[in-house]
C-alpha positions as a Markdown table, in Angstrom:
| # | Residue | x | y | z |
|---|---|---|---|---|
| 1 | Met | -9.5 | 30.8 | -78.6 |
| 2 | Leu | -6.7 | 28.5 | -78.3 |
| 3 | Ser | -7.1 | 24.6 | -78.4 |
| 4 | Ala | -6.3 | 22.1 | -75.4 |
| 5 | Ala | -3.4 | 20.7 | -77.6 |
| 6 | Val | -1.9 | 24.0 | -78.1 |
| 7 | Leu | -2.2 | 25.3 | -74.6 |
| 8 | Leu | -0.4 | 21.7 | -73.4 |
| 9 | Ser | 2.3 | 21.8 | -76.1 |
| 10 | Gly | 5.6 | 21.5 | -74.8 |
| 11 | Val | 4.4 | 20.4 | -71.4 |
| 12 | Leu | 5.7 | 17.0 | -70.3 |
| 13 | Val | 3.9 | 13.9 | -69.6 |
| 14 | Arg | 4.0 | 13.1 | -65.8 |
| 15 | Ser | 2.0 | 9.7 | -65.8 |
| 16 | Val | 0.0 | 7.2 | -68.2 |
| 17 | Ser | -2.4 | 4.8 | -66.9 |
| 18 | Ile | -5.2 | 2.4 | -67.9 |
| 19 | Pro | -7.4 | 1.7 | -65.1 |
| 20 | Gly | -9.4 | -1.5 | -64.9 |
| 21 | Thr | -6.9 | -3.5 | -66.8 |
| 22 | Gln | -3.6 | -5.6 | -66.1 |
| 23 | Met | -2.7 | -6.0 | -70.0 |
| 24 | Asp | 0.8 | -5.1 | -71.0 |
| 25 | Val | -0.1 | -2.5 | -73.7 |
| 26 | Lys | 2.9 | -0.6 | -75.7 |
| 27 | Leu | 1.8 | 3.0 | -75.9 |
| 28 | Ala | 3.1 | 5.9 | -77.9 |
| 29 | Thr | 2.3 | 8.4 | -75.2 |
| 30 | Gln | 5.4 | 7.8 | -72.8 |
| 31 | Val | 6.3 | 9.5 | -69.5 |
| 32 | Gly | 8.9 | 12.2 | -69.6 |
| 33 | Arg | 8.0 | 13.1 | -73.2 |
| 34 | Pro | 6.3 | 16.3 | -74.3 |
| 35 | Tyr | 2.5 | 16.2 | -74.7 |
| 36 | Asp | 1.6 | 15.0 | -78.2 |
| 37 | Ala | -2.2 | 14.8 | -79.4 |
| 38 | Ala | -1.6 | 12.9 | -82.3 |
| 39 | Ala | 0.1 | 10.0 | -80.4 |
| 40 | Ile | -2.8 | 10.0 | -77.9 |
| 41 | Ser | -5.1 | 9.6 | -80.8 |
| 42 | Glu | -2.8 | 6.9 | -82.2 |
| 43 | Asp | -3.0 | 5.0 | -78.9 |
| 44 | Val | -6.7 | 5.1 | -78.8 |
| 45 | His | -6.9 | 3.4 | -82.3 |
| 46 | Ala | -4.5 | 0.9 | -81.2 |
| 47 | Leu | -6.3 | -0.1 | -78.0 |
| 48 | Trp | -9.7 | -0.4 | -80.3 |
| 49 | Gln | -7.7 | -2.7 | -82.7 |
| 50 | Met | -7.1 | -5.3 | -79.8 |
| 51 | Gly | -11.0 | -5.9 | -79.7 |
| 52 | Arg | -10.8 | -6.2 | -75.9 |
| 53 | Phe | -12.9 | -3.0 | -75.0 |
| 54 | Ser | -16.4 | -1.8 | -75.7 |
| 55 | Asp | -15.8 | 1.9 | -74.7 |
| 56 | Ile | -12.3 | 3.9 | -74.6 |
| 57 | Arg | -12.0 | 7.6 | -73.4 |
| 58 | Ala | -8.7 | 9.4 | -72.9 |
| 59 | Glu | -8.6 | 12.2 | -70.2 |
| 60 | Ile | -6.1 | 14.6 | -69.7 |
| 61 | Glu | -5.2 | 16.3 | -66.4 |
| 62 | Glu | -2.9 | 19.3 | -66.0 |
| 63 | Asp | -2.0 | 21.2 | -63.1 |
| 64 | Gly | 1.1 | 23.0 | -64.0 |
| 65 | Gly | 3.8 | 20.5 | -63.0 |
| 66 | Gly | 3.0 | 18.3 | -65.8 |
| 67 | Val | 0.3 | 16.0 | -67.7 |
| 68 | Asp | -1.3 | 13.2 | -66.6 |
| 69 | Val | -3.1 | 10.9 | -69.3 |
| 70 | Val | -5.6 | 8.2 | -68.3 |
| 71 | Phe | -7.0 | 6.0 | -70.8 |
| 72 | Arg | -10.6 | 5.1 | -69.4 |
| 73 | Val | -11.6 | 1.6 | -70.7 |
| 74 | Val | -14.6 | -0.7 | -70.5 |
| 75 | Met | -13.6 | -4.5 | -70.8 |
| 76 | Glu | -15.4 | -6.3 | -73.4 |
| 77 | Pro | -16.7 | -9.6 | -72.3 |
| 78 | Arg | -15.1 | -12.7 | -73.6 |
| 79 | Tyr | -16.9 | -16.0 | -74.2 |
| 80 | Ala | -15.4 | -19.3 | -74.4 |
| 81 | Leu | -15.9 | -21.0 | -77.7 |
| 82 | Arg | -17.2 | -24.3 | -78.3 |
| 83 | Asp | -17.7 | -24.7 | -81.9 |
| 84 | Val | -18.4 | -22.8 | -85.2 |
| 85 | Arg | -21.5 | -23.5 | -86.7 |
| 86 | Phe | -22.9 | -22.6 | -90.2 |
| 87 | Lys | -26.2 | -22.0 | -91.4 |
| 88 | Pro | -27.8 | -23.1 | -93.7 |
| 89 | His | -24.3 | -24.6 | -94.4 |
| 90 | Ala | -20.8 | -23.8 | -94.9 |
| 91 | Phe | -20.4 | -23.3 | -98.7 |
| 92 | Gly | -17.0 | -24.6 | -98.4 |
| 93 | Leu | -15.6 | -22.1 | -95.7 |
| 94 | Gln | -13.5 | -23.0 | -92.9 |
| 95 | Val | -13.0 | -20.9 | -89.7 |
| 96 | Thr | -9.9 | -21.9 | -87.8 |
| 97 | Ile | -10.7 | -20.8 | -84.3 |
| 98 | Pro | -9.7 | -23.5 | -81.8 |
| 99 | Pro | -12.4 | -24.7 | -79.3 |
| 100 | Gly | -11.8 | -23.3 | -75.9 |
| 101 | Ala | -10.6 | -19.9 | -77.3 |
| 102 | Leu | -11.8 | -16.7 | -75.7 |
| 103 | Leu | -13.8 | -14.7 | -78.3 |
| 104 | Thr | -14.9 | -11.1 | -77.8 |
| 105 | Arg | -17.8 | -9.7 | -79.7 |
| 106 | Val | -15.5 | -7.9 | -81.9 |
| 107 | Gln | -13.5 | -10.6 | -82.8 |
| 108 | Ala | -16.5 | -12.7 | -83.8 |
| 109 | Ala | -17.4 | -9.8 | -86.0 |
| 110 | Gln | -14.1 | -9.9 | -87.4 |
| 111 | Ala | -14.3 | -13.6 | -88.2 |
| 112 | Ala | -17.6 | -13.0 | -90.1 |
| 113 | Ala | -16.1 | -10.0 | -92.0 |
| 114 | Ser | -12.8 | -12.7 | -93.1 |
| 115 | Ala | -15.4 | -15.3 | -94.2 |
| 116 | Arg | -17.4 | -12.7 | -96.2 |
| 117 | Glu | -14.2 | -11.7 | -97.9 |
| 118 | Glu | -13.4 | -15.4 | -98.7 |
| 119 | Leu | -16.9 | -15.9 | -100.3 |
| 120 | Thr | -16.4 | -12.7 | -102.4 |
| 121 | Arg | -13.0 | -14.2 | -103.6 |
| 122 | Arg | -15.0 | -17.4 | -104.7 |
| 123 | Gly | -17.4 | -15.2 | -106.6 |
| 124 | Tyr | -20.3 | -14.6 | -104.2 |
| 125 | Leu | -20.3 | -10.8 | -105.0 |
| 126 | Asp | -23.4 | -10.1 | -102.7 |
| 127 | Ala | -22.7 | -12.5 | -99.9 |
| 128 | Arg | -23.8 | -11.4 | -96.4 |
| 129 | Ile | -22.9 | -13.0 | -93.2 |
| 130 | Gly | -24.8 | -12.5 | -89.8 |
| 131 | Trp | -23.1 | -13.8 | -86.6 |
| 132 | Arg | -24.0 | -14.5 | -83.2 |
| 133 | Leu | -23.0 | -16.2 | -80.0 |
| 134 | Ala | -25.2 | -18.9 | -79.0 |
| 135 | Pro | -25.3 | -20.2 | -75.4 |
| 136 | Ala | -23.9 | -24.2 | -75.6 |
| 137 | Thr | -23.2 | -26.3 | -72.6 |
| 138 | His | -20.7 | -25.8 | -69.4 |
| 139 | Arg | -20.5 | -22.0 | -70.0 |
| 140 | Arg | -19.4 | -22.3 | -73.6 |
| 141 | Tyr | -20.8 | -20.6 | -76.7 |
| 142 | Asp | -21.3 | -21.5 | -80.3 |
| 143 | Leu | -20.2 | -19.0 | -82.9 |
| 144 | Val | -23.3 | -19.3 | -85.5 |
| 145 | Leu | -22.4 | -17.7 | -88.7 |
| 146 | Thr | -25.7 | -17.4 | -91.0 |
| 147 | Ile | -24.5 | -17.2 | -94.6 |
| 148 | Asp | -27.0 | -15.5 | -97.3 |
| 149 | Pro | -24.7 | -16.0 | -100.4 |
| 150 | Gly | -26.5 | -13.8 | -102.8 |
| 151 | Arg | -25.8 | -13.9 | -106.4 |
| 152 | Gln | -22.8 | -15.6 | -107.7 |
| 153 | Gly | -20.9 | -13.8 | -110.4 |
| 154 | Arg | -17.7 | -14.6 | -112.3 |
| 155 | Thr | -14.5 | -13.3 | -111.0 |
| 156 | Pro | -12.2 | -12.3 | -113.4 |
| 157 | Lys | -9.1 | -14.7 | -113.6 |
| 158 | Pro | -5.7 | -13.1 | -112.7 |
| 159 | Pro | -3.1 | -13.0 | -115.7 |
| 160 | Arg | -1.1 | -16.1 | -116.2 |
| 161 | Val | 2.4 | -15.6 | -114.6 |
| 162 | Pro | 5.1 | -16.6 | -117.1 |
| 163 | Asp | 6.6 | -19.8 | -116.5 |
| 164 | Ala | 10.6 | -20.1 | -115.4 |
| 165 | Pro | 13.2 | -21.9 | -117.7 |
| 166 | Pro | 12.7 | -25.8 | -117.0 |
| 167 | Ala | 16.6 | -26.0 | -116.2 |
| 168 | Ile | 16.3 | -23.4 | -113.1 |
| 169 | Cys | 13.1 | -25.1 | -112.1 |
| 170 | Gly | 14.7 | -28.3 | -111.8 |
| 171 | Arg | 17.4 | -27.1 | -109.9 |
| 172 | Leu | 15.4 | -24.9 | -107.6 |
| 173 | Phe | 12.9 | -27.9 | -106.6 |
| 174 | Glu | 15.7 | -30.0 | -105.7 |
| 175 | Glu | 17.4 | -26.9 | -103.6 |
| 176 | Arg | 14.0 | -26.6 | -101.9 |
| 177 | Arg | 13.6 | -30.3 | -101.1 |
| 178 | Gln | 17.2 | -30.4 | -99.7 |
| 179 | Ala | 16.3 | -27.3 | -97.6 |
| 180 | Glu | 13.0 | -28.9 | -96.1 |
| 181 | Arg | 14.6 | -32.1 | -95.0 |
| 182 | Lys | 16.7 | -30.0 | -92.7 |
| 183 | Gly | 13.4 | -28.1 | -91.4 |
| 184 | Ile | 13.8 | -24.8 | -93.3 |
| 185 | Leu | 10.6 | -23.4 | -93.7 |
| 186 | Asp | 11.3 | -20.1 | -95.7 |
| 187 | Phe | 12.7 | -20.4 | -99.2 |
| 188 | Ser | 12.7 | -18.1 | -101.8 |
| 189 | Ala | 14.6 | -17.5 | -105.1 |
| 190 | Ser | 15.5 | -14.6 | -107.5 |
| 191 | Leu | 17.0 | -13.7 | -110.7 |
| 192 | Asp | 19.2 | -10.4 | -111.0 |
| 193 | Glu | 19.3 | -8.4 | -114.2 |
| 194 | Ser | 22.3 | -10.5 | -115.5 |
| 195 | Gly | 20.4 | -13.8 | -115.0 |
| 196 | Ala | 22.5 | -15.0 | -111.8 |
| 197 | Leu | 20.1 | -17.1 | -109.5 |
| 198 | Gly | 20.1 | -16.3 | -105.9 |
| 199 | Ile | 18.5 | -18.5 | -103.2 |
| 200 | Glu | 17.6 | -17.3 | -99.6 |
| 201 | Arg | 17.0 | -20.1 | -97.1 |
| 202 | Gly | 15.5 | -19.3 | -93.4 |
| 203 | Arg | 16.5 | -20.8 | -90.2 |
| 204 | Pro | 15.7 | -24.5 | -89.6 |
| 205 | Tyr | 13.0 | -25.7 | -87.4 |
| 206 | Arg | 12.4 | -28.5 | -85.1 |
| 207 | Met | 8.7 | -29.6 | -84.1 |
| 208 | Arg | 8.5 | -28.9 | -80.4 |
| 209 | Arg | 4.6 | -29.9 | -80.2 |
| 210 | Leu | 2.0 | -31.2 | -82.1 |
| 211 | Thr | -1.7 | -30.3 | -81.2 |
| 212 | Phe | -5.2 | -31.5 | -82.5 |
| 213 | Tyr | -8.4 | -29.7 | -82.1 |
| 214 | Gly | -11.7 | -31.0 | -82.8 |
| 215 | Asn | -11.2 | -34.8 | -82.6 |
| 216 | His | -13.9 | -35.7 | -79.9 |
| 217 | His | -14.4 | -39.4 | -80.9 |
| 218 | Tyr | -10.6 | -40.4 | -81.8 |
| 219 | Ser | -7.5 | -40.3 | -80.0 |
| 220 | Asp | -4.6 | -38.4 | -80.4 |
| 221 | Ala | -2.6 | -41.6 | -80.6 |
| 222 | Leu | -4.7 | -42.5 | -83.6 |
| 223 | Ile | -4.3 | -39.3 | -85.3 |
| 224 | Arg | -0.3 | -39.1 | -84.7 |
| 225 | Ser | 0.1 | -42.6 | -86.4 |
| 226 | His | -0.8 | -40.9 | -89.7 |
| 227 | Phe | 2.2 | -38.1 | -89.5 |
| 228 | Leu | 5.3 | -38.7 | -90.7 |
| 229 | Val | 7.2 | -36.1 | -88.9 |
| 230 | Asp | 7.8 | -36.4 | -85.0 |
| 231 | Glu | 8.1 | -34.4 | -82.2 |
| 232 | Gly | 11.8 | -33.1 | -81.7 |
| 233 | Ala | 12.7 | -33.9 | -85.3 |
| 234 | Ala | 13.3 | -31.4 | -88.0 |
| 235 | Leu | 10.0 | -29.9 | -89.5 |
| 236 | Asp | 9.9 | -31.3 | -93.0 |
| 237 | Pro | 7.1 | -29.2 | -94.7 |
| 238 | Ser | 7.1 | -32.1 | -97.3 |
| 239 | Leu | 6.6 | -34.7 | -94.8 |
| 240 | Leu | 3.7 | -32.5 | -93.2 |
| 241 | Arg | 1.9 | -32.1 | -96.5 |
| 242 | Arg | 2.2 | -36.1 | -96.9 |
| 243 | Ser | 0.8 | -36.5 | -93.3 |
| 244 | Leu | -2.3 | -34.6 | -94.4 |
| 245 | Ser | -2.9 | -36.5 | -97.3 |
| 246 | Arg | -2.5 | -39.9 | -95.1 |
| 247 | Leu | -5.1 | -38.5 | -92.6 |
| 248 | Asn | -7.6 | -37.5 | -95.6 |
| 249 | Arg | -7.4 | -41.1 | -96.8 |
| 250 | Ala | -8.4 | -42.4 | -93.6 |
| 251 | Gly | -11.8 | -40.6 | -93.9 |
| 252 | Leu | -12.1 | -39.9 | -90.4 |
| 253 | Phe | -12.0 | -36.1 | -90.7 |
| 254 | Glu | -13.4 | -33.6 | -93.3 |
| 255 | Pro | -10.7 | -32.9 | -95.9 |
| 256 | Leu | -7.6 | -31.2 | -94.6 |
| 257 | Asp | -5.3 | -28.8 | -96.3 |
| 258 | Glu | -2.6 | -26.3 | -95.3 |
| 259 | Arg | -4.9 | -23.9 | -94.2 |
| 260 | Arg | -6.3 | -26.1 | -91.3 |
| 261 | Val | -2.8 | -26.3 | -90.1 |
| 262 | His | -1.0 | -23.5 | -88.0 |
| 263 | Val | 2.9 | -23.4 | -87.5 |
| 264 | Ala | 4.1 | -20.8 | -84.7 |
| 265 | Thr | 7.8 | -20.6 | -84.7 |
| 266 | Asp | 10.2 | -19.6 | -81.9 |
| 267 | Asp | 13.3 | -17.8 | -83.5 |
| 268 | Arg | 15.1 | -17.8 | -80.2 |
| 269 | Thr | 14.9 | -21.4 | -79.8 |
| 270 | Gly | 14.5 | -22.9 | -83.4 |
| 271 | Ala | 11.3 | -24.4 | -82.0 |
| 272 | Ala | 8.0 | -24.8 | -83.9 |
| 273 | Asp | 4.5 | -25.8 | -82.6 |
| 274 | Val | 2.3 | -27.1 | -85.1 |
| 275 | Thr | -1.6 | -27.1 | -84.6 |
| 276 | Val | -4.1 | -29.1 | -86.6 |
| 277 | Tyr | -7.8 | -28.1 | -86.9 |
| 278 | Leu | -9.8 | -30.9 | -87.4 |
| 279 | Thr | -13.8 | -31.6 | -88.2 |
| 280 | Glu | -15.1 | -34.9 | -87.6 |
| 281 | Arg | -17.5 | -36.6 | -90.1 |
| 282 | Lys | -20.7 | -37.9 | -89.3 |
| 283 | Arg | -20.8 | -41.2 | -87.6 |
| 284 | Arg | -23.7 | -42.3 | -89.7 |
| 285 | Ser | -23.5 | -42.8 | -93.8 |
| 286 | Trp | -25.4 | -44.6 | -96.5 |
| 287 | Asn | -24.1 | -45.5 | -99.9 |
| 288 | Leu | -25.4 | -46.8 | -103.4 |
| 289 | Ser | -22.8 | -48.1 | -105.7 |
| 290 | Gly | -22.6 | -50.0 | -109.0 |
| 291 | Pro | -23.1 | -51.3 | -111.7 |
| 292 | Ile | -21.5 | -54.7 | -110.9 |
| 293 | Pro | -23.2 | -55.5 | -108.1 |
| 294 | Val | -25.7 | -53.0 | -107.7 |
| 295 | Ser | -25.8 | -52.4 | -103.7 |
| 296 | Ala | -26.9 | -50.3 | -100.9 |
| 297 | Ser | -25.6 | -50.1 | -97.5 |
| 298 | Ile | -26.1 | -47.8 | -94.5 |
| 299 | Ala | -23.2 | -48.0 | -91.8 |
| 300 | Gly | -23.0 | -46.2 | -88.5 |
| 301 | Arg | -19.7 | -46.0 | -86.4 |
| 302 | Val | -19.7 | -47.6 | -83.1 |
| 303 | Ile | -16.2 | -47.1 | -81.5 |
| 304 | Ser | -13.7 | -45.2 | -82.9 |
| 305 | Thr | -12.7 | -46.7 | -86.3 |
| 306 | Tyr | -15.0 | -49.5 | -86.0 |
| 307 | Ser | -18.4 | -49.5 | -87.6 |
| 308 | Leu | -21.3 | -52.0 | -88.2 |
| 309 | Ser | -22.9 | -51.9 | -91.8 |
| 310 | Phe | -26.0 | -53.4 | -93.2 |
| 311 | His | -25.8 | -54.1 | -97.1 |
| 312 | Val | -28.1 | -55.1 | -99.7 |
| 313 | Leu | -26.7 | -56.6 | -102.8 |
| 314 | Ala | -29.1 | -56.3 | -105.9 |
| 315 | Phe | -27.5 | -59.2 | -107.7 |
| 316 | Ser | -24.5 | -61.7 | -107.6 |
| 317 | Ser | -21.2 | -60.4 | -108.1 |
| 318 | Ile | -18.5 | -61.9 | -110.7 |
| 319 | Leu | -17.0 | -63.5 | -107.6 |
| 320 | Lys | -20.1 | -65.4 | -107.3 |
| 321 | Leu | -20.3 | -64.6 | -103.4 |
| 322 | Thr | -24.1 | -64.5 | -103.5 |
| 323 | Ala | -24.3 | -68.1 | -104.9 |
| 324 | Gly | -26.8 | -67.0 | -107.7 |
| 325 | Arg | -29.3 | -65.1 | -105.4 |
| 326 | Arg | -30.7 | -62.0 | -106.6 |
| 327 | Leu | -30.9 | -60.2 | -103.4 |
| 328 | Leu | -28.6 | -60.8 | -100.6 |
| 329 | Pro | -28.7 | -58.8 | -97.3 |
| 330 | Val | -25.2 | -58.5 | -95.5 |
| 331 | Leu | -24.5 | -57.4 | -92.0 |
| 332 | Ser | -20.7 | -56.7 | -91.5 |
| 333 | Ala | -18.3 | -55.4 | -88.7 |
| 334 | Glu | -16.0 | -53.2 | -90.3 |
| 335 | Arg | -12.6 | -51.5 | -89.4 |
| 336 | Ala | -11.7 | -49.1 | -92.3 |
| 337 | Phe | -8.4 | -48.8 | -93.8 |
| 338 | Thr | -6.3 | -46.1 | -92.3 |
| 339 | Pro | -2.8 | -45.4 | -93.5 |
| 340 | Gly | -1.7 | -44.9 | -89.8 |
| 341 | Glu | -2.7 | -48.6 | -88.9 |
| 342 | Gly | -1.7 | -50.1 | -92.1 |
| 343 | Trp | -2.0 | -54.0 | -91.6 |
| 344 | Arg | -4.2 | -53.9 | -88.5 |
| 345 | Ser | -7.0 | -51.9 | -90.3 |
| 346 | Gly | -9.0 | -52.6 | -93.6 |
| 347 | Ile | -10.9 | -55.7 | -91.9 |
| 348 | Ala | -14.6 | -56.6 | -92.9 |
| 349 | Tyr | -16.1 | -59.5 | -91.4 |
| 350 | Ala | -19.6 | -60.5 | -92.8 |
| 351 | Pro | -21.0 | -64.1 | -91.3 |
| 352 | Gln | -23.2 | -64.7 | -94.5 |
| 353 | Leu | -20.2 | -64.4 | -97.0 |
| 354 | Gly | -17.7 | -66.9 | -94.7 |
| 355 | Trp | -13.9 | -66.6 | -93.9 |
| 356 | Arg | -12.5 | -67.0 | -97.6 |
| 357 | Ala | -14.8 | -63.8 | -98.3 |
| 358 | Thr | -13.0 | -62.2 | -95.3 |
| 359 | Val | -9.6 | -62.8 | -96.4 |
| 360 | Leu | -10.1 | -62.1 | -100.0 |
| 361 | Gly | -11.7 | -58.7 | -98.9 |
| 362 | Tyr | -8.7 | -57.8 | -96.4 |
| 363 | Ala | -6.2 | -58.6 | -99.2 |
| 364 | Ser | -8.0 | -56.6 | -101.8 |
| 365 | Thr | -8.4 | -53.6 | -99.5 |
| 366 | Gln | -4.7 | -53.6 | -98.3 |
| 367 | Phe | -3.6 | -53.9 | -102.2 |
| 368 | Gln | -5.9 | -51.3 | -103.3 |
| 369 | Gln | -5.0 | -48.7 | -100.6 |
| 370 | Arg | -1.3 | -49.0 | -100.9 |
| 371 | Met | -1.3 | -48.9 | -104.7 |
| 372 | Leu | -3.8 | -45.9 | -104.6 |
| 373 | Ala | -1.5 | -43.9 | -102.4 |
| 374 | Arg | 1.8 | -44.8 | -104.9 |
| 375 | Leu | -0.3 | -43.8 | -108.1 |
| 376 | Val | -2.0 | -40.5 | -106.8 |
| 377 | Gly | 1.1 | -39.4 | -104.8 |
| 378 | Thr | 1.3 | -36.0 | -103.1 |
| 379 | Arg | 1.8 | -32.7 | -105.2 |
| 380 | Gln | 4.4 | -30.1 | -104.1 |
| 381 | Pro | 3.6 | -26.5 | -104.4 |
| 382 | Asp | 4.9 | -24.1 | -107.1 |
| 383 | Leu | 7.9 | -21.8 | -106.5 |
| 384 | Glu | 7.7 | -18.1 | -107.7 |
| 385 | Ile | 11.0 | -16.5 | -108.6 |
| 386 | Ala | 11.4 | -12.6 | -108.3 |
| 387 | Thr | 13.0 | -10.8 | -110.9 |
| 388 | Ser | 13.7 | -7.1 | -111.5 |
| 389 | Gly | 10.9 | -6.7 | -114.0 |
| 390 | Gln | 8.2 | -9.5 | -113.5 |
| 391 | Thr | 7.6 | -12.6 | -111.4 |
| 392 | Leu | 8.2 | -15.9 | -113.0 |
| 393 | Val | 6.7 | -19.4 | -111.6 |
| 394 | Cys | 8.3 | -22.8 | -111.5 |
| 395 | Arg | 5.2 | -25.1 | -111.7 |
| 396 | Tyr | 5.6 | -28.3 | -110.2 |
| 397 | Pro | 5.7 | -30.9 | -112.9 |
| 398 | Thr | 3.1 | -33.9 | -113.1 |
| 399 | Pro | 4.4 | -37.2 | -112.4 |
| 400 | Arg | 5.6 | -39.5 | -115.2 |
| 401 | Phe | 3.1 | -41.5 | -117.1 |
| 402 | Ala | 0.1 | -39.2 | -115.5 |
| 403 | Ala | -2.5 | -40.5 | -117.9 |
| 404 | Val | -1.7 | -44.2 | -117.0 |
| 405 | Arg | -1.5 | -43.6 | -113.5 |
| 406 | Thr | -4.9 | -41.9 | -113.5 |
| 407 | Gly | -6.3 | -44.6 | -115.5 |
| 408 | Ala | -4.9 | -47.6 | -113.0 |
| 409 | Ser | -6.6 | -45.8 | -110.1 |
| 410 | Leu | -9.8 | -45.6 | -111.7 |
| 411 | Val | -9.7 | -49.4 | -112.3 |
| 412 | Leu | -8.5 | -50.0 | -108.8 |
| 413 | Arg | -11.5 | -48.2 | -107.4 |
| 414 | Phe | -13.9 | -50.0 | -109.7 |
| 415 | Ala | -12.5 | -53.4 | -108.7 |
| 416 | Gly | -13.1 | -52.7 | -105.2 |
| 417 | Gln | -16.9 | -52.4 | -106.2 |
| 418 | Val | -16.7 | -55.3 | -108.4 |
| 419 | Gly | -15.7 | -57.6 | -105.7 |
| 420 | Gly | -19.0 | -57.3 | -104.1 |
| 421 | Leu | -17.6 | -57.1 | -100.5 |
| 422 | Pro | -18.6 | -54.8 | -98.1 |
């Protein structure tokens, strides 16, 4: 008995339809072409990959004048996302799905699978991640990822990539920096068999839009004040990295890195949209510090960057602000230092300590924070060089006097505690 595919071989496709959806889908099965069972199978697979359907069936109707191909689909429900939550905790994972995104169950499962792959790369070889969409508020849902890390093994270290010659690296880092200033995001280098260096640069981009997700208690204007690249200006990757570093120093959100930043480029217009995914820190915290003075504090953020703190100093500091008393409770109103606000931040007022302590604390905070930024700096990424036989790497050099700079930063942090100011 001949199969349907053989019987329909050579018959032209008269129509192709997907009833029940208005989605613009590019299919391999085209009107006017001969019937091809392999193309239909490819189309079914492509429709499944979209994650938008819970059932897909291909129906073939033939009446002698041609073949009508109908893909019967059942739309998968989509859920508006409010937040991504981890149980019992995140194990360092970060899922960058913006609030308000419309998720299907297939896409939620894919997010859980990606998180499991990340845990495996970190050494959790038997990790299991369950997921569910939990109803939240205003017809939104939370994606809850339940993590069972299993045992943690040792992942084999990848072989060390050979270093490129320092002279070549110095030139490449300078060339890349010049390209970044123009807004060029794609920069690559190669060495041919003769040892000649080749450099490829992509097209420059200008930042069209800067968007933040996850800031519920902080305004966009406050966050933008930490960014050194403006909308309409060349998108400098180095300035973008420095901006993330400044925002991290503000302590308003969980630590950020480039994985929490999405850059969408438009090759037609040369514009780029930058989206930053943020996770706010808890609004209440406690702290125990020492040894001079030994102190404890509990703080709660009241409005934006303003907070109220209650401190207990266990004995007098070297600045003698406690007047010889062995226990001093202090209630203070604070505005933590944020690089974007500069001189308008880093203020703490405690009536028990007087205006002199307030002025001294403000000057100390400004000096400490500004010097720490210069001492620590922002490290630039390494650069790989493709060759005919292997890959070489240019490792970004450590700053000059690295040991001295590290020691000085530790002294500055310790000096902030020694002062005994809240």
